[in-house]
C-alpha positions as CSV (number, residue, x, y, z in Angstrom):
1,M,16.9,19.4,-23.4
2,G,13.2,19.1,-24.0
3,K,10.3,16.8,-24.6
4,G,12.3,14.4,-26.8
5,D,15.0,13.7,-24.3
6,R,14.4,10.3,-22.7
7,K,16.9,11.0,-19.9
8,T,15.1,14.0,-18.3
9,R,11.8,14.3,-16.4
10,K,10.3,16.5,-19.0
11,G,11.2,14.0,-21.7
12,K,9.6,11.2,-19.7
13,I,6.4,13.2,-19.3
14,G,6.4,14.0,-23.0
15,I,6.9,10.3,-24.0
16,R,4.4,9.3,-21.3
17,S,6.8,6.7,-19.7
18,Y,8.2,6.1,-16.3
19,G,11.8,5.4,-15.3
20,N,14.6,6.3,-12.8
21,V,14.1,10.0,-13.5
22,R,10.3,9.9,-13.1
23,P,9.4,7.0,-10.7
24,H,5.9,5.7,-11.0
25,S,5.4,5.3,-7.2
26,S,7.2,7.1,-4.4
27,K,9.2,4.8,-2.1
28,K,9.0,5.5,1.6
29,A,12.2,5.7,3.6
30,G,12.4,3.4,6.6
31,G,11.6,-0.1,7.7
32,A,9.0,-2.5,6.4
33,A,5.6,-1.1,6.1
34,K,2.9,-2.3,8.5
35,P,0.1,-4.3,7.0
36,V,-3.2,-2.5,7.1
37,A,-6.2,-4.5,8.2
38,K,-9.0,-4.1,5.8
39,T,-12.6,-5.0,6.6
40,A,-13.4,-7.5,3.8
41,K,-17.0,-7.4,2.6
42,P,-18.5,-10.8,1.7
43,A,-18.7,-11.3,-2.0
44,V,-22.3,-11.3,-3.2
45,K,-22.9,-13.1,-6.4
46,K,-25.7,-11.9,-8.7
47,A,-28.0,-14.4,-10.4
48,A,-27.1,-14.9,-14.1
49,A,-29.4,-13.2,-16.5
50,P,-31.7,-15.6,-18.4
51,V,-30.4,-16.5,-21.9
52,K,-32.8,-15.2,-24.6
53,K,-33.2,-17.5,-27.6
54,A,-33.7,-16.2,-31.2
55,P,-37.3,-16.6,-32.5
56,A,-37.9,-19.6,-34.7
57,K,-37.6,-18.9,-38.4
58,K,-40.7,-19.4,-40.5
59,A,-40.5,-22.0,-43.3
60,A,-40.9,-20.6,-46.8
61,G,-43.8,-22.2,-48.5
């Protein structure tokens, strides 16, 4: 079978999809995974950019 076969790994790659034959993420064997402590950086908010207004239109006269 080839690229058009949805049941094979080669077919999944050709169709660009994931499934039982081509799992998206590998599952680790064993017990529950230990949580990893991440050092969270404090969120720094940037000041909003000033809103620019369109120039006033000149009156025809």
